C-alpha positions in Angstrom: -59.0 -22.5 85.3 -57.5 -19.6 84.0 -60.2 -18.8 81.7 -62.8 -19.3 84.8 -60.7 -16.6 86.7 -60.5 -14.1 83.8 -64.6 -14.6 83.1 -65.1 -13.9 87.0 -63.1 -10.8 86.9 -64.9 -9.4 83.9 -68.6 -10.3 84.8 -67.2 -8.1 87.8 -65.7 -5.1 85.9 -68.5 -5.0 84.3 -71.1 -5.1 87.7 -68.9 -2.4 89.6 -68.7 -0.2 86.2 -73.1 -0.1 86.0 -72.8 1.1 89.6 -70.2 4.2 89.2 -72.3 7.6 88.8 -71.9 9.0 85.6 -72.6 12.9 84.5 -72.8 15.6 81.5 -70.6 18.1 82.3 -71.8 20.5 79.6 -69.8 23.7 79.8 -70.9 27.3 78.1 -68.3 28.8 78.0 -64.7 29.0 75.8 -61.3 30.0 77.7 -59.3 31.9 75.7 -55.0 32.3 76.4 -53.5 34.6 74.5 -50.3 32.0 73.2 -47.0 32.9 72.0 -44.6 32.2 69.4 -41.0 30.8 71.2 -38.4 31.9 68.3 -36.3 29.0 66.9 -32.6 28.3 68.6 -30.2 27.9 66.0 -26.6 26.2 67.1 -23.8 26.0 64.5 -22.8 21.7 65.3 -19.6 19.8 64.4 -21.1 16.8 62.2 -18.9 13.6 60.8 -19.5 13.0 57.2 -20.8 9.8 58.3 -23.7 11.7 59.8 -24.9 14.6 57.1 -28.0 12.0 56.9 -29.5 11.8 60.1 -28.4 15.6 61.3 -30.4 16.4 57.6 -33.7 14.1 58.9 -32.5 15.2 62.3 -33.5 19.4 61.1 -36.4 17.9 58.9 -37.9 16.5 62.2 -37.0 19.6 64.2 -38.7 22.1 61.6 -41.9 20.1 60.7 -42.6 20.0 64.8 -42.0 23.9 65.1 -44.0 24.2 62.1 -46.8 22.3 63.8 -46.3 24.5 66.6 -46.6 28.2 65.5 -49.7 27.1 63.2 -51.5 25.8 65.9 -50.4 28.5 68.0 -51.3 30.9 64.9 -54.9 29.3 65.0 -55.5 29.6 68.1 -54.7 32.9 68.7 -57.3 33.8 65.7 -59.5 31.8 67.1 -59.2 33.3 70.7 -59.7 36.9 68.9 -62.8 36.0 66.7 -64.7 35.0 69.5 -62.9 37.8 72.1 -65.0 40.2 69.2 -67.9 37.9 69.6 -68.2 38.5 73.2 -68.1 42.0 73.7 
């Protein structure tokens, strides 16, 4: 019984998805917005000696995330400068 209900659901979902209107939108230009780098905030914290490894791992994870963010911002800004020069 469950198999029949599942089969009917799949058949009806394919019927309705086949009737949906599909559109392809082609964008002709790239819109660039200059992104700003947010300075890293430093803080002094106290931790228990047993938690040093966790704190170091958290710091490395945060540094990695900020490094990726900074790289993406710089890459985007360079691309926008290149596109801006080409469009002028």
